[in-house]
N, C-alpha and C positions, 0 to 999 in steps of 0.2 A: 489474041487479047483478052477476046469472050474469055476464054479457057481460064488464063492469069487472075481475071477478078474474080473466076469463082471459088479459083484456090484459095486467094486471099481472104475470102468469106468464111470458106469451110475451115480455112485455119482461127478466124477470127471466133467462129462459133466453137471450134475444139479447142482453146483457150477459155474461152466465157465459161462453159461446159466446167471445164478440170474444175478453174475457179469456183467456182458452185458449189461443186462435188466437196472439195477439198474444204470451203468453209462450215459447209453441212456436215462434213465427217469432224468438226472442230467443235463445233456445235456442240453436236454428239457424244463428245466425250467428255466425262464428269470432270471438274476441278477437283483438285487431289486435296486431299482430306486429312487432318489431323486423325489419329487414330491412338486406341490405349490396347494391347492384343494380350498383354501378360504382365505377371507378378511374380519376379524370383527371389527369394524365398516369397511363401504368402502370409510366414508369420517369421515376426525377429521382433528384440526388443527395442528400445530406443540406443541412438547411435548406434546403431548397426548399417548395414549398406543393403541396400538391395537393387535389382536391376529391372528397370520399369524396359519392356517392348512396344515398341509400335509401329507409325509413318508420321514422317513429316516434323520431325521431334528439328531441333535446329541445335546446330553446331557447338554455336557458345554454349558452355552451361548456365552463365546466368539473362541468358535468354528466354531461357526454361522456366515457369514458374510452377512447381508439384506441390499441390498442395492434399494433405491427408484428413480424413476428417476428423474432428477437431478444429477446425479452421485452422491446422499447423501446420505453415508451412517449412516445406525442406529446402538444404543447403542439395543443390546438383552437383556431385564431384566430378564426374566427364560425362559427355555427349557429344553422340555421332545423331545422323538422321533416324534409325531405328532403333535409338538406346540410351537411354539415360541410366544413370550411377547417382542415385541418392541417399543422402544419410536422413535413416528413421526423426523424425525432428521430435524433441520434446513436447508434449502438449498432446501428439496424435494421439486418438481413439480407432477402434474397428472400425471396419469402413471400406469402402471405396476409396480412390485416390484418383486426384485431378490432376490434368495436365494441360496449362495453356500458354501459346506461344503463336506467333503472328498472328493476331486476334483471331484464333480459334479457342477453344474450350472442349478437352475428351476427356469421359470419365470410365475408368476402369470395370469390364465385367464382372471382375474378379474381387473376393471382398478381400483385405488387409489383415491382418490380424495383431495385436500387440502381444510377445512373449513374455514372460514374465523377469525382468532383473535381478541379478545376484542379488542378495541382502548381506552387506557387509556390519556386523554388530561393533558399537565403536563405542570402549568404555574404559576411564580414567584416566589420565594425565599425555596430553597431545605434547610433548616436547623439541619437538624436531618439527620442518617443516612438512607439511602436509597438504596430498591434493585431494579432492572429491572428484569424481568424473561421473559424467550424466550415462553413463550404461549402469550401475550401481544405483542400488538405493543404502541408505547408510541409517541403521538404526541404532538409536542414542538409548545406553541406560544406565541411569543414576547422574552424577556431574560427570563429566565431558571435560575437562580445563585446558584450553590453549595456555600457553604456559613455558616459561623457557624463552624470552622475547622469539618466539614460532611465529609462524604466520599459516594459517588453514586457509588454501587458497579453491572456492568449491567454483566446480563449471556449469556455466549455464544450464536451465535445463534438470538438474539434480533433485532429485526427490531426499530428503530426510527425515525420518521419520521418528516421533520421541515416546519412548515406552513411557509406562505409569509405575508410579510408587513402588508394587508388586514386583516390579523386576527389578527393582536395583540391586547390584548385586552385592553392593557394601552391608548390604542390610538394613540400613539406615532411612528404608521407606520414603526416597526422596524421588521425585517425578524426575526422567531426565531433562537436563536442564543443558545448553551448551553456555558455557563461561571462555569468556576472554581476558584473559588477567593483565594489567599494565605492560607496554612494554610487545605485549604479543600482538597478534594482529587476524582479521580476518578480512579475505578480500573475496565476498559473494557478488560475484556481478553477472547476473542475469539479463537478459534480454526481453523484447517485448512479447515476441515471439515462443521464446521460452525461457520462464522467468523459475528463480531457483525458488523450491517449495519446504517450507518448513512444518511437518501436520503432523498430526495423530496416528497413532500403530493399530489403530480399532480399524476395522473394515467401514466400507461405505453404509451409513446409516445406520450405525453404534455411537458414531463419536459423540463427544461433547464437550463443556468447556472446563478444562483444567486437567484436559487426560495426560496432557507432561506438563512440563515445567516451563521453557521459552528457551530466551537468548538474552542473557546478561555479559555486558561489557563497559569493561574496567578499563581505564585511563588515566592519566593524568594531568589532566588539566586541573583547577583548584575546586576543591570543596569547603564548605564552611563549617563543616563539623569538626572536635578532636578527632587528634589521629587514631586514637582507640576506638573509635564507633565502628560499630560491627553493622552489616550489611542484612537487608531484610531475607527474608524468605532463608533463614539459616544457609547465605550463600558464606563465601569462604572468605576470609580473611579482613583487616581495618580498614579504615579510610584513610592512614598517611598523612603525609604532610607534602604534596605533590602540587607544583605551581606552575606546569607547562602547560600555555591555555593552546599553543598550537600545536598539540600532541595528538600523531595521529595513530587511530585504531583500528585504518581499512578501509573496506571501501564495501555497502550495501548498497545496491543498485538492482531492480524489478525483484522483489523477494516479497514474498509471501507465507506469512508466519497464522498458523492456523491451529485453534482448539488448545491452548496454551495457559499460560498462568493459573499455575497453583499456589494452594495456601498452604505453609507452617503451621502458623497460627494469625490468629486473631490479629489483623493488623500488621502481618509480618509475612508478606506476599513475594512471590516470584510474577511480575507481570511476563505479558506477552513479550515488550520488549525492553529492558534494565538496562537505564546508562548510566554507570557509574564516573563525574569526572571526567566524560570521555571529549575529546580536544575537538577544535576547529579545523586541524590538518585531516580528519575523519571524512569520512562523502558517505550520504545519507539520500539517496532517493528513490522514490516510487516503491514505496514498502508499503503491504496491506497487513495489519493485523485482524484476527477475523476471529472471533468465539472466544474472546481472552474469559480465563476464568478470575481473573482482578484485572489492574486497567489495561491497556491496551496498549499504552506508553507511558511513561514513566522517567521524567530526568532529574538524577540526585547530584547537582553541581553540574561543573564541566560548562564546555563553550561552544558545543559541537552546531552545526547548522545543517539544514533537510528542509527539502523539499519534497510536495508530492506523496502526503502520506493519508492512506486509508485507516480507520477505526470501525470496523465491520461488526455491530450484533455484541458487541463486552458486556462484561457482566458489570463491572465498578464506572470508573473515570474512563475519558478517552486520553485527555493530556495532563498527567499530574507532572508537575513542578517543585522541585525540593531543594535545598541544602546548596542555594546558592545559582543554579542553572542560568547563565544568560546568554545562549543562546539563539540563532534566529531562525523560524521555521514559518516558511510561504507555502499554500495549498495545501490546507489539512482538510479531509472529508470526514465525518463520521456520520452514521446512519447506526441508528439504533432499534432495537426491537420494544416497543411502549408496556412490554409482559415482563420483564428480563430486568432485573435491577439486584444491587447489591445489601446487604443489611446497615452499610454505612452511610447508604443516600448517595446514588451514582449523579455525578455531576457530567458535564459536559470536561471543562477546565477544573482543574483543582489545583491550586498555587499556595504555596505556604514558602516561607522563607526556612520554618523550622518549626518543631513542638518546643516549647509557645511559643517563638521567633525572636522573641526579644528576651534580655539584652543582648545588640548587636555590635560587638568590640572590637572586632580582628580579624585577621587571617584567622581561619580553625576555629573562629568564639564568633560567630553567626555573619561575618562577613565572609565572601561579598552576599549581597543581598542576591535572592531572587531576582534575574532583570531581564529576563526572555522576551521578546518580541516576535508577536508570531502575526499573521498576515493573511490573508485570504482562506479564511478557516469560514469551514460549514456546518454547522451542528444539526443535526434533521433526528427529533423524536418521532414526531407526528403530527401529522394535519388534523385530529381531531381533538376530541378533549383532552387537554393535558392531564397524564395517570397521575392518582395520588394515592395512598393507600400502601401498603404491599406489595408488588409484583405478582401475577400467581405463578410465573414461572422463573422466580424467583427468590432471592432471601430477605426483601428490601424494599421500600421506595425509591422513588426519581427525588432529586432535590432541585438541584442550581444547572444551567448552561455555565454560568460561572461563580464558582464559590472561591473568591478572594480573599485571602485570611493571613493572619500567622506573617504582619509586614510581609509581604509578599512586594515585589515591586514590576510585575508583569504588566507589559503593556500587549494591548490585542488593536489593530487595525482590520478596516475594511471586512469585518464578520458579519456572519449572518446565524440570530441562532432559533430556532423553531421548536415550538410544543415541547418544553419544559416546563414543571407547574413555577419553576422563579427562575427569571432572564439573569438578574444580577444579582449576591449575595456577596456584599461588601463588609468583610467582619474583622475585627478587631477584639482580642481576647478581655476580661473585664481587668480594667485598669489604666488600658492604653488605649491611644487612639493611631497605632505606628501605622496599618495600612488607610485608615481615612487620612494620614498625615503627607503620606507619599503620593497619592489620589492629587491632593490639594497642589502639594510641589510642583507636581509634573514626572517624577519618579515612575507612579503607576497613570499609563495613558491606556485609555476607551476612545480610539477616536472611529469615525464611520461603523459604528456597531449597529445593528438591526436586530432586535427583542421583536420577535414575535410571535402569537398563540402560546403567552403566558399568563395563567393565572393571576402571578405578581412578577411584573415586570421586572420590578427593583425594589430592593429591599436593606436596610440594615439588621446587623447581627454581633450582638452580647455590646459593643461601649461605642457600638457605631447605631445612630436611629435611621428609621426609612428617609425620614427629612432629608439627612444631610449626604445620604448615599443615593437619592433624587436628585439634589441639585446636583453632585457631581456630573452625571449622567447626563443630566438633560443641559448640561452648557452648552450654549450655540454653536460657540463653535468647534463644539468635537463633531458636531455633524451627526449625532448618534438619530435613533429611531427608535419607537415606540409602537408595536404594527396591532392594534386591537385583534383578537380571536374574529370576530366578524367581518375585519377587511385584509385574512389571510389570503385572500383570491388578489385583493391587490398587487402583489406582488407578481404575479403569473409564474407563480412557479411551473417547474416541467410534471404533467398529470402523473409520470411514474418516480417521482420525488422519492416516494416511500412505501413503493415497492418492492417487499420483502419473500416476494414467491414466484418473482423470477426477474429479469434483467432491470435494474432501477437506471433510470437515464436523470441527470443533476443540470441538464444546461435549463438556463432561463428561458421563458416563451419570449419570442420578439415584442420587443415592447417595457418588458417588465424594470419597471424599476431600479433594481440589482445590477442592471448592466452598464448605469453610469451611477456619480457622484462620489466613486473614491476618491480618499484625500489622505495624503501624503506628508503631512505636517510631520514636525518632531523626531520620536524617534523613528519613524516611518517613512522618513530622508535615506534613512540609513543604504548605504550603494547596494549590501549585497538582494533589495530587494528588485524586482520587476515592478514599474509603478504602473501597473495595471488602471485600466476605469471603471473596473466592476466592483461589486462587494460580494465577497462570499470566495467560494474554490472554483468558478466554474465561471467563464465569457460563452464565448461560441464553440468552442473545445474540449472535447473529452476527454482530458488525460486519461481516465481509467479502462480507456476502451485495449482491448487486446490481452493484457498481464492480468488484471485485476478477476479476482473468482466469485462470483456470487452465492454460491451453492457448492462449498466444498464439503458439505455432508455428504455428497450424493455421490462426487466425486470418487473416479478411479485411478489409483495412483501404483501401477505396476510397476 
């Protein structure tokens, strides 16, 4: 019996030692760790596939996040625990690659480098459906015209470069310009991680305003000019007599247009983006026009709506409306360089019916009136002293945040204008008070507009007196505000709002009065508008993040 007990004790002791040894052994084994051990090939162009080897990858492709230098996220084509096949994303830069899965992140010891994409030169007319893909770079020379009711499809992440006047194959010294004719379409659908970029053909560091023409889209929506009227900048064709307000010229989403805008003659230029009679069936959102040599955006008639637009460091006006434009725009940002303005006097908004604006007697004879409605716009020039006189880096001075003239019936809601010499210039040519008449009748509405840090917040011009303009703007029911320069700090703007040397940030500080107080009456009640509580383009979400580029001068586009 004693022997049996001893044997039982020995067995229990042996089992305990075994468990202890096993536990210690397990404790000593390191946990499995995610790793990246190789990249093959280590150099490839955008849109090609590469293989990443390592350990502990997830076999479900979507469960692995692969990020290239430049914060460009790749599509994982296939996955095993030791191998990922990924597509090199647009926006990738030379450097390491990281993989994140299962709560772990690993970075390659090898560096990946982008190799140059094939350059495809494009000239003349495109008369059949055409596809441009992100594995190529497209170099435009002269006027490139999408015609014959055809469609140009552009893949996300594609880069298109515009050549200058000297490279025009026609010998007419026309900077490269992409022209979409009535009945034809452009479908340029980028993404936040893979925007489509139209830019200069000059190397990084040598780009400038007006290196090429820009984009001009022509639709079939109404324009209030005679049918034989020609277009600015030497663009081909005449206005015609189109009347399809719902016309569809395609889609542009997550698109950047850089260093376009080129002059043919004084007051006859191609803008960063020119929209002639573009209809409401067209989709425009998340577009950035940077360093345009003329206006960033100009609408000539039409009914197209748009959201999330950026005008960055333009030369002339940011938002120019003419010839009966009656679309709606919500969420627009302008950030200007206070040292660069145009000889014509640069404005945030410049709005005309046409020149001289009256009489407006019928279709294609001054009607429909320019009656666009803009909401949640932020125009930022400077937090310092508003610039006066000719700018050191431009050809002229700054003028107004809003120059409304020549019988316009534009309306602006819940918007903020900071740092212009003039806030509002309400202007009617001598012999008529039509712009003032439109304002007093309610056809022209400014509601919830904040003018801050302006030397002359409100003024009249020509046939409108300062007192008349001021009485209109200060109507209590409109809830407009004037913030003197000395009180600019009370707006609690972000400290990085005017940052031109890094990445700006436009989100107002907590407690900013711009985060409340929006008014959505009158034309602002239109169902197209999201009824935000904030004034200006931003509340608590930065919709520019991920796709906008604040330093295109040094970006390598290969």
